[in-house]
Structure formats: C-alpha cells, structure tokens
C-alpha positions, 0 to 999 in steps of 0.5 A: 840874657836871663830875666830877673826872678819874679814874685810868685804869681800862681800857686801850683804848676803841674808838668805831666811827662818829665822828658827833655821838654816837660822837664825844661819847662818845669825847671825854667819856671821853677827857677823864675819863682813864678809858682809857689810849687812845681809838681812833676808826674811821670810813669818812670820812677827813675825820672821822678827821682832825678827830677827832684834830685836835679831841682827840676821840680819841687816834688813828684806825684805818682797819681795824676789826680793828686798832682792836679788837685788845686793846680793853676796850670797843667802842662801836658808833655807826653808823647803824642799818641799817649795824649789821648789816654791822658786827656781821657783821664783828665776829663774825669777829674775836677780841675777847677779853673786850671789852665791846660796846655801841651807841647805836642807837634801835631796840634790837630790831633791834640785838639781832636783828642781833647774834644772827644775826651771832654765833649768839646774843647775846654775853653781854658786849654791852650794848645802849644808847640815849642820848636826846641830840642837837644841831641840828649833826652830825658829829664837829666837833659832838662835845661832851664834855658832850653827855650831861649831864642826859640819859637813857641807856637800857640794855636788857640781856637776861637773859643779859647779863654783870653786870660788863659791864652795870655797866661800861657803866652807869658809863661813861655816869654818868661822862659825867653821864648819868641811866642807866636799864635797860629791857626791849628791847621796852618801850624800842622801844614807848616810843620809837616813841610819844615820838620816832618817831611825832612825826617820822613825823607831822611829815614827813607833814604837811609833805609833804601840804601841800607837794603841794597846788596852793595850797601857796605860800599855805599856807606864806606864812600859816603861823603859829609853831605850824606852824613849831614842830610841823614843825621836826623834819621838817627832820631827816636823812631817811636816818637816819629812813628807817633808824629807821622800817624798823628799828623798824617793828613798834613804830611800826606799833602806835603809828601804829594807836593814833593812827589810832584816836584820829584817827578818833574825833576826825574823827567828833566834828568831823563830828557836832558833838560839842563834849563829845568835842572838849573832853575831848580838848583839856583832857586834851591841854593838861594833859598838855602842861603836865605834859610841859613842866614835866618837860622844863624842870626835867629832874626826872629829873636832880634826884636825880643832881645834888642828891639832890633836896635842896631846902633851906629856910633859916629865919632867927630872929626876926620877928612876924606881922601882917596878913590872909592867905588860905591855899590851899583845903582839900585834903580838900574839893578831892579830894572835889569832883573825885570826886563832881563826876565821878560826878554827873549834870550840870556841877559848878562848883568855886571855891577848888580847891587847885591842889597836886600831891595834888589835881591827882593826883585830877583827872588820875585822873578825866580818865584815866577819861574825865571832861571837866574844865576848869581849874583856873584861879585855883582854878576847875574845871568838871566835866562829870559822867558819872554813877555808872556813866559812868567808862571804863577808864583807858589805863594805871595811875593815878599818884597821886603822893604822895597817900594820900587819892587812893589810899584813896578811889579804891580804894572807888570803883573796887572796883565798876567794870566794869574793872580799874585799877592805882593807883600812886604815888611812892616815899613813897606806895609805902611807906604801908599800904593794907590798912586799906582793902583788907581791909574792901573785900575783905569787901564782895566786892572783889578787890584785890591789893597789893604786899608788906606791903599797900603800893602798887601796888594792882590792883583787879579790876573786875566785882565785885558788892559787898555792903554791911556794917556795919564797925566801924573799929579805928582812927579814919581819915577816909580809911577811912571815906570809902573804904567810904562811896564803895564803898557807893554801889555795894554791895547793901543798906546800908553802915554805918561806925562810928568809934571817935572822930570824924574829918572828915566832909567826905564825908558833908557833900558827898554830901548837897550832891550830893543823895545821902542819908546817915544819921549817928547818933552814931558811925555813918554809913550809905549805900545804893545806888540813888540818884544824885548831882546836879551842884552848886556848891562853894566850897572854904574855906581849909584849916585844916591849912594855916592851922595853921602860921600859928596856931602861928606867930602864937601863939609870935612875940611881938607878933603879931596875924594874921587868917586869912580864910575858913578851914573850921572843920568841927567834925571838923577844929578840934582844932588850935584847941582844943589851942592854946586849952588851951595858952593860945592867944589865938584867936577866930572872926569872921564865922562863916558856912556855905558849901556845907554847910561852916562857915567863919570868919575866925580872929584869932590873937594871940601868947600865953604857951603852957603845956604840957598833956596833950593829950586823946586825944579831940582826937587824931583832930581834929588828926592832920595838925596835930601836927608844928606843934603839937610846935613849939608845945609846944617853945615852951610852959612845961612839959611837953606829952604826946601819947598815942594818936597811933600813926597819925602813924608811918605818914604821909608819914614817921614824924612822931613820930620825925622831929619828935623827931629835929629838935627834939633837933637844935635842943636841945629835949628831945623823947622819942618814945613808941610812940604819941606824944611827950613834949616839954619846953618850952625854948629853941630853937637853930639847926642842921640838920634833915631833913624826909625829904620830908614837907611838914608837917615842913618847914613846921613847922620853918620856923615854929620859926625864929621862936623860934630863936636861930640859923638853921635849915637844913631839908633835903628840902623839895621836897614842900611844893608837894604841899599848900601851893604858895605857902607861902614867899610867904605866910610872907614876907607874914605875917612868917616869914623863910624862903626857899629857900637861895640865894634872898632 
C-alpha cells in the first residue's frame, strides 16, 4: 500500500550512480516529496538524459562537486570496486553536514575504503545494502516501488551519528522497505552464504559442464531443475567479479565450509552410506520448504504492513453435528520425537501433529544429527542415535513458540558433551525458564538464562549430573518431564514428587521405549544406565484441541457431535470432568488403549450448564483448557469460580487477564483474581477482542460466537497454526461460523 506523500523535510538529495538501485531510490523519494530537489550524477550521458526524461530525478550534474554542494543526503550507488575512487573524490570536497550512505553488498570493503579515503570513518556515513533487484537493469528499469516488501540492511559502526542513522532508516522505510541494523562483519558473512556462494556455485557448474566435450549432449538433455539452479549464472559477470573480490574473506570462509560438507557427501557416496545421504537430503528438503515459505509469504513484511494482525470473524449462532477427528496430541508428538531420537533403532510414528510447535522439536533433533523422514500425512520415521549419539548443532536451536520444546530439551541437553543455545520467538522469550533451570543446576547443570530467568538459555556441555529427589513447588508436567529426562543421564536415581497430578505422557512413553520408570503415588523415579529401544507410536487426537469442540457442542442448542480417537489419559481429562460437574452431557465410547495411552470416541450433546466452584484438584488436569472453559462459564447459569490457577498468568499470554478483558468486552461479568477468575453467566454480545497472539484465546472466542448476539472480531490470530493447523476447516465442518476476515 503506497504511503501518503509527506511534506519536504530536506533540501537536496544527490544520487551518484543512476542504475536500477540508485535510480529506484531517487525516483521513489522524489515521488514522496521528501526533498525539495533530487539530483543525479552518472558518467553515462544517456543515463543522465533518461533519468530526467523518466522523472527519476529533477536534474543531473556532470560534476560531483557541483552536485554535492549544499546536499543533505548523498547516496552512493556505484559498482563496488568503483566505490574507492568515488570516496577519494568525496573526501576532497566540502560536504558540510551531509549524510553519506551507500547500497553496496560488501560492507567491510566499503568501510575500509571510506576509512582510507577520509582518514577515519565519517560519523555521518551510514553504510547500507538493499536486498532487491530485477532481471532488468539501468535507469530505464528504475521503479519507485522496487524496495517495497524487501529487506534493507544498515550496518552502522559504533561511531555512526545517531541522527544520520535515524534519517537513512526513515528514508528506506518511506520507500516501503523493512529495515534492519546489523554489524558489518556479520552482514558480509550472511550475504556470502545466502547470495555470493550460490552465485559462485552456479557460475562454476555451468562453466565446468560447458568445458566438457560432450557439453552439447549435457545441455540438450538438462531438465528444468538444471535451468532453475543455474539461472543466476546469467547475472552480470563484471558485477560479480567485483563482489567476490570485495567480499573475498567472507566468501572464502563460506566456501571452505561448503567444501567440507561436499567432501563428506562425496565420502558417503563412495562408501555407499545411505544413512548419511538420507540425513543430508531430509534436512535439506525441510530447510528448503521452510525458506520457500518465508520467501513466498515475505513473513518479515507482515508486521510492517498489517501489524501481524490476522483477524478471525466469528458470526453468531450455529449448531454442531457429525463426526470429526482433531489433530494429534501435541504433548505426545513432542515426546515421540525426543525419545525416538534417543532410542536405538528406527521408530515409526503415526498421527504426528504437524503444527509449528511439534515441528520445532523435530527440527531441533535434525539439527543435532538425527535422520528423520517426514512428516507426511502424520507419519514420521526416526532413525535413533541412542542416548549418547546427538551431535553439536551448527548454531542456536530455534524453538519458535514452543515452551514444551524448550523446557524438555533443557533436561536432555544439560548432560550432553556439547554447548547449546535455545532461543524462541518474542512470545516464548517472555516466558519463565527458572522453574527448570534451578533444579537442573541443583543436579550439576550449568545453565545461563536471560534477564529474570527468561530465554535464551545457554546450556554448557560436559557436566556430570547427579540424581536427586525434587519436590516441585508447583504442579507442572513440563518441569517433571525435564527432570526425568535429565535423570536418564544423571548418576544414581532421580525422583520427582508433584503436589498435584499432571500429565504422565513422559512416564508412559519411557516405558513404551523399554526404559524402566517407577511411579509410586505422587513420585516418579528413573535411574541412568538403561537404554531406549525403538518402537511404534500411534499418537491419539489431542484432548486440548478437542476441548474447543466439547465446549462448543455443549453450549450450542441442538448440537450432538462425536470426536474420534481422542486421548483420555487420566492426567488430561480435567476438561471432561469439569464440564460434567457443570451439567455437560458427555459420554465415552469405544474405549481402548493404543501404544500405552487410553483413547476413546467422545460424544457430546448440548446441555444447560450451571456455574460451579471448580475443584482445585482438577486445575492441573485442565490447565491448558481453561480459556475455553471460561467461555462455558460465561454461558452457564450462575457463578463459576476458579482458584489455584496462577500458572495461567505465565502461559503464551496472561490467560486470566486476557480472557477477562475479552469477556468484559462482550458484556460478560468476569472478575480476575491473582490465582483465578470469577465469571457470572449471562448473555454474550458481539464486539472486538484481542488474543495477544495466544492461539487458545483466539479459538476460545471463536467458540463464544455460538452464543453471541452479534459478530465477534478476534485480533492477532496468526499463532493458531502453532497448535491447531486446521482449526478453521474443522470448525466449519462441525458448524462453527468462523473465518479469516475477508474470506468466506
């Protein structure tokens, strides 16, 4: 969306070099009216003529000194190896208070040239690099919107003037660019890997094949993949000659790393090592899909264009019917990857949840050298490496929004022989990790956290852990599981006693992999010295996902719905028990056990719900389901009171406060308390609510629309994909009238 034209803020913009990039910069800012005058400088007379004729600049100068006299901003858009000569010329001019900036792709070379020419880096020189281009070149290809939805990286030095940096940053943002700041050396290393090396490989491959005698046959039978891979070898040879020389140190480091990987791949082919080949190919395919998704969606632009505000529009009314199967259990999906990776042999998983949280766990183990095939339609094949077979990851393990991944992995990684860093997105980075870091440190782990015990976590390898008996101050399945997994490596016995029952998927799955676990009352025990043996896992449907439909069918008059193959682990069925206490009509059919986990088909019919005091003993058994249970309470007759649920305040959002705010916005009486909430049942109106990026909040208010008197607009719903990839589709199938706003 074009920005509105601003009043001129500065006098003269000078752009030196009227090619595609410089011309587009000049044309875009001239169109915005930010400068009273835009002047171009170029050695080519035809480029100067076209620049004026096409409205790229107001006028051109042939002499650099004349153009720069009284300039406010000077943009240097010449080829990278011409920069040294240009900077030497500028150093001899009186530039006043002008801000200098450039567009070169090798920032270290630009900075060195500027320091040499000026006798030090000018404080008002802001190095920059727009990552944008076109198959066309020259000033005639200049487009005022070339930089919209593209990255521009600025690489200021410590000595860079703050006002100059702010001005250059603003100019690029006015052109619709997404601006980031980066250290010079880091920029050059990143570009060497993502841009310079691929071009080098493409040039080399085409040249190598073209030199063969049979090259005519090679190119005659080359398929589309060859054409796609080598397309960039058609780029300007002179420009790339300049870039490789200008950024040669970073290119050589990246090329050496690639040569090492290529040698390892050659050795695998020579040895017939299919396992090694499969590992490379599966990791590469997933990485390619991930990169393609980012490039196709231009995810980094979402925040700039729409504040990342995906809105659900939930229309009132409707009733639920039929049979549906919600996605696989997230908790079990996480653990299947973790234990399957540490097992000896090949583990097959069916029903794996292909949501972003579980995929973050899967990718973390791929990064630590585990060969994992899939997921494909919920099927995953894990080639386990044993308890001591993990390898150091190539960099920090990024876990997205998944607190389960971070907390459980911290236990496994505390005893590995290598260091690891665990990072996450903005939401995960706000969540407390001391609850696992402190007991792990008591076992001998060395873990560093960010401020207030928040991510990132740095886990130092090579530590010898000692088992202990830990009495948890607060019920948490994630803390319990973290310590039990650390206990697989700790000397002696590790025991964890919980103050109230929590989900026991880790204990059940350890037994399923043949690892002995003792559970006596509220205490679970493991000891090191045993092994995990590969097995087959069938992941049941997730009761946390089913909960939205259990409440929906309970509150929508005339509803009857069957949820198939749902896990009914006794430590997870708090939502069913609470709804039954409220008068819900819920029955379990076809009960059976699959892979050590009890499952059933759940039939739910609409019912007149009544407000209750929720027993504190059920709180840990329904901790993730409370947002939608608050909706049930809003539809019930009378008052519902929740106590002892302070953990809800440190989930993806403060779920107590966020739900209270949303319910109040819809006209429901909801009073938050430090450890719970009091809700008076009554009519639900329409309006605007905010999920604050919390997927369970967004889905809960979608359910609330069934009893609303007007539409509900739910803001910030993009994270629904993290736990329930096909929520909107299943909701429509069952009878809930919710869609992305603007789609029907």
